[in-house]
Every structure is written in structure tokens, then in C-alpha cells.
C-alpha positions in Angstrom: -0.2 0.1 0.0 3.1 2.3 0.8 4.6 1.5 -2.3 1.2 2.4 -4.4 1.0 5.7 -2.6 4.7 6.7 -3.2 4.2 5.7 -7.0 0.9 7.6 -7.4 2.7 10.8 -5.4 5.5 10.6 -8.2 3.2 10.6 -10.7 1.0 13.6 -9.4 4.3 15.4 -9.1 5.1 14.9 -12.5 1.9 16.2 -13.6 2.2 19.1 -11.5 5.8 20.0 -12.9 4.6 19.5 -16.5 1.6 22.0 -15.8 3.9 24.4 -14.4 6.4 24.2 -17.4 3.5 24.7 -19.8 2.4 27.8 -17.8 6.0 29.1 -17.8 6.1 28.8 -21.5 4.1 32.0 -22.0 6.3 33.7 -19.7 9.5 32.6 -21.5 7.6 33.9 -24.9 7.4 37.3 -23.4 11.0 37.3 -22.2 12.1 36.6 -25.8 10.9 40.1 -26.3 13.3 41.3 -24.2 11.2 42.6 -21.0 12.3 42.5 -17.7 10.1 41.6 -14.8 9.1 45.1 -13.9 8.1 45.6 -17.7 6.1 42.2 -17.8 4.2 43.5 -14.8 3.7 46.9 -16.3 2.4 45.1 -19.6 -0.1 42.9 -17.4 -1.4 46.2 -15.8 -1.9 47.8 -19.1 -3.5 44.9 -20.5 -6.1 44.8 -17.4 -6.7 48.9 -18.4 -10.1 48.8 -20.5 -9.2 52.3 -22.0 -5.7 51.2 -23.2 -5.8 51.4 -27.2 -3.2 48.5 -27.5 -5.1 46.2 -25.3 -6.4 44.5 -28.3 -2.8 43.2 -29.3 -1.9 42.2 -25.6 -4.8 40.1 -25.4 -3.9 38.7 -28.8 -0.4 37.6 -27.2 -2.1 36.4 -24.5 -4.4 34.4 -26.2 -1.3 32.7 -28.1 0.1 31.6 -24.8 -3.3 30.1 -23.6 -3.8 28.4 -27.0 -0.5 26.6 -26.9 -1.0 25.5 -23.3 -4.8 24.4 -24.0 -3.5 22.3 -27.2 -0.7 20.4 -25.3 -3.8 19.7 -22.7 -6.0 18.3 -25.2 -3.7 15.8 -26.4 -3.8 13.9 -23.1 -6.9 15.1 -21.5 -10.7 14.2 -21.5 -13.8 16.3 -20.3 -15.8 15.6 -17.3 -18.7 14.3 -19.6 -16.1 12.0 -21.4 -15.1 10.4 -18.3 -18.6 9.8 -17.1 -19.3 8.2 -20.4 -16.2 5.9 -20.4 -16.9 4.6 -17.0 -18.9 2.0 -15.3 -19.5 3.4 -12.0 -20.3 2.4 -8.6 -22.1 4.4 -5.7 -19.9 5.6 -2.7 -20.9 3.8 0.5 -21.8 5.4 3.4 -18.6 4.5 5.3 -17.0 6.2 2.2 -19.0 9.4 2.9 -17.5 9.7 6.1 -14.2 8.9 4.8 -14.5 12.2 2.3 -15.9 14.5 5.2 -13.2 13.4 7.3 -10.6 14.3 4.7 -12.2 17.6 3.9 -12.3 18.5 7.8 -8.7 17.3 8.3 -7.2 19.4 5.0 -9.0 22.5 6.4 -7.6 22.0 10.1 -4.3 22.1 8.4 -4.9 25.2 6.4 -5.6 23.4 3.2 -8.4 24.4 1.2 -10.1 21.4 -0.5 -14.0 22.1 -1.3 -16.6 20.6 -3.4 -16.3 22.2 -6.9 -18.1 25.3 -7.0 -20.2 24.4 -10.0 -22.0 22.0 -7.8 -25.1 23.0 -5.4 -25.4 21.1 -2.2 -27.9 18.7 -3.4 -25.5 17.9 -6.4 -23.0 16.5 -3.9 -25.3 13.9 -2.7 -26.4 12.9 -6.2 -22.8 13.0 -7.4 -21.5 10.5 -4.5 -24.8 8.1 -5.3 -23.2 8.2 -8.7 -19.9 7.2 -7.7 -18.1 11.0 -8.6 -16.3 13.5 -6.3 -15.3 16.7 -8.0 -13.2 18.9 -5.9 -11.5 22.4 -6.2 -8.2 23.2 -4.7 -7.5 27.0 -5.5 -4.2 27.0 -3.5 -2.6 24.6 -5.7 -4.5 25.7 -8.7 -6.2 22.2 -9.4 -9.6 20.4 -9.7 -9.5 16.7 -8.8 -12.0 14.1 -10.0 -12.3 10.7 -8.5 -14.6 8.2 -10.0 -15.5 4.9 -8.4 -15.6 2.2 -11.0 -16.6 -1.5 -11.1 -13.7 -3.7 -11.3 -15.4 -7.1 -11.8 -16.1 -9.6 -9.1 -13.9 -11.4 -6.2 -13.0 -14.7 -5.4 -16.3 -15.3 -3.5 -18.5 -13.4 -6.2 -18.9 -9.9 -4.5 -18.2 -6.6 -6.2 -14.7 -5.4 -6.6 -13.9 -1.4 -7.1 -11.5 0.9 -7.8 -11.1 4.5 -7.4 -10.0 6.3 -10.6 -7.9 9.9 -10.2 -7.7 12.9 -12.5 -6.5 16.1 -12.2 -7.4 19.2 -14.2 -6.1 23.1 -14.2 -8.9 25.0 -12.3 -12.1 25.4 -14.0 -11.0 24.0 -17.2 -12.6 20.8 -17.6 -9.7 19.0 -19.1 -9.0 16.0 -16.7 -5.5 14.2 -17.3 -5.5 10.6 -15.8 -3.6 10.4 -12.4 -3.9 6.9 -11.5 -5.9 4.5 -9.7 -6.3 3.0 -6.0 -8.3 0.1 -4.2 -9.1 2.7 -1.3 -11.0 6.0 -1.3 -8.5 7.5 1.2 -5.4 6.4 -0.7 -6.6 8.3 -3.7 -7.7 11.4 -1.7 -4.4 11.7 0.3 -2.8 12.0 -3.2 -3.9 15.7 -3.3 -1.2 16.4 -0.4 1.6 15.3 -2.5 0.6 18.4 -4.8 0.3 20.7 -1.8 3.9 19.6 -0.7 4.9 20.3 -4.3 3.5 24.0 -3.6 5.4 24.1 -0.3 2.0 24.1 1.4 2.4 20.8 3.3 5.0 18.7 4.8 4.9 15.3 6.3 2.0 13.3 7.0 -1.4 15.5 7.1 -3.3 14.3 10.1 
């Protein structure tokens, strides 16, 4: 179990570094224009000014960087609806509901912001859990996480088996990249803390 968690942590860290590299590409494009840090900040401020006559040109440069980033994401990602169509899901059990609530409370106690996705109303959360889906939003680490409980066939005694599929996306982008699977919900959820560690917001075990 510990080895599986380490492997998942390394994979999530790899995804985080890849996404960070893609975000840095736009900054690199700007630096090729010979801009200093102060000039780049000034450029960003001018881009936000609705009265700036050059705003359209600045927005065009920004879109070029965004399009390059999104093109790279599209090659290896799926939308929420695509994940739903591709998975044979099982409902989360009442015990797993308790795991989820315990995890969210533990994160909050440690100053880590993990909440149900803002696109979901309170009644949507219950329906989502019954459908075997958890969609979380983590603004501190600029990520959305999707966890799906899927049917994994039958065990030796004929009982249903399940696995938790994990996905990660840039916030509010609906472009989820597969991030491994686990046999237990808590192992899947705690993988989020590896990204918090990558941002320097957590260290050691979060309890």
C-alpha cells in the first residue's frame, strides 16, 4: 500500500511539474521580447486597463500562450462528460461518505483549502456521490480533482470489486488528465497532499 502511494505521489508530482512548465512557456515567450520583470508587470497592468488602445494586441499575445497551453492539454485529457461516458460507476458507500467528510475536515484543520467544486450545489453533491463521483476544487494549488469509483469486476467469492480512478485538471478548465487508480478511497484522496507538498504548503503526513 505504501509503495502504491509513493508511485502515485511521484506521478502526480510529474503532472504538476508538466503543467507548471506549460504555464511558464508564456512567460518565456514574453521574455524573448526582451522584457524585464517590471516591464512584464507593467504590461499585465496595461492589459487590464479597458481604456488602453493597445489592449487588443496584448490580449492577442496572451491568447497565443493560452492556446499553446490548451493544445498540449487536449492531447492527453478528457472532459468531465467524456470521463462519465467512459466509466462504469458504483455508488460510494455510507462509510466512504464519512471518509470524504473526514478528509475535508482534516485538510481544513491544516490550512489546506479543499472543497467540493463551485459548479456544484449542495443537492448536487449527494447525487454525485450516489453516482460514484467526487469533484473537488483546490484554489491554493490551482487544481481540480476528479475521483470516480468504477466497477472492477467480481472477487473470488462473487462480491463486487471497485477501484477509485483519479484525474487532475487546471482549475475550471474541464480538461482532466488520468492520475492513476487505487483500491481504497482514502489513498486516492490523500494523493492531493502530494501536490500541496509540491507547492510547499504541506510537509510530512497531514493528520
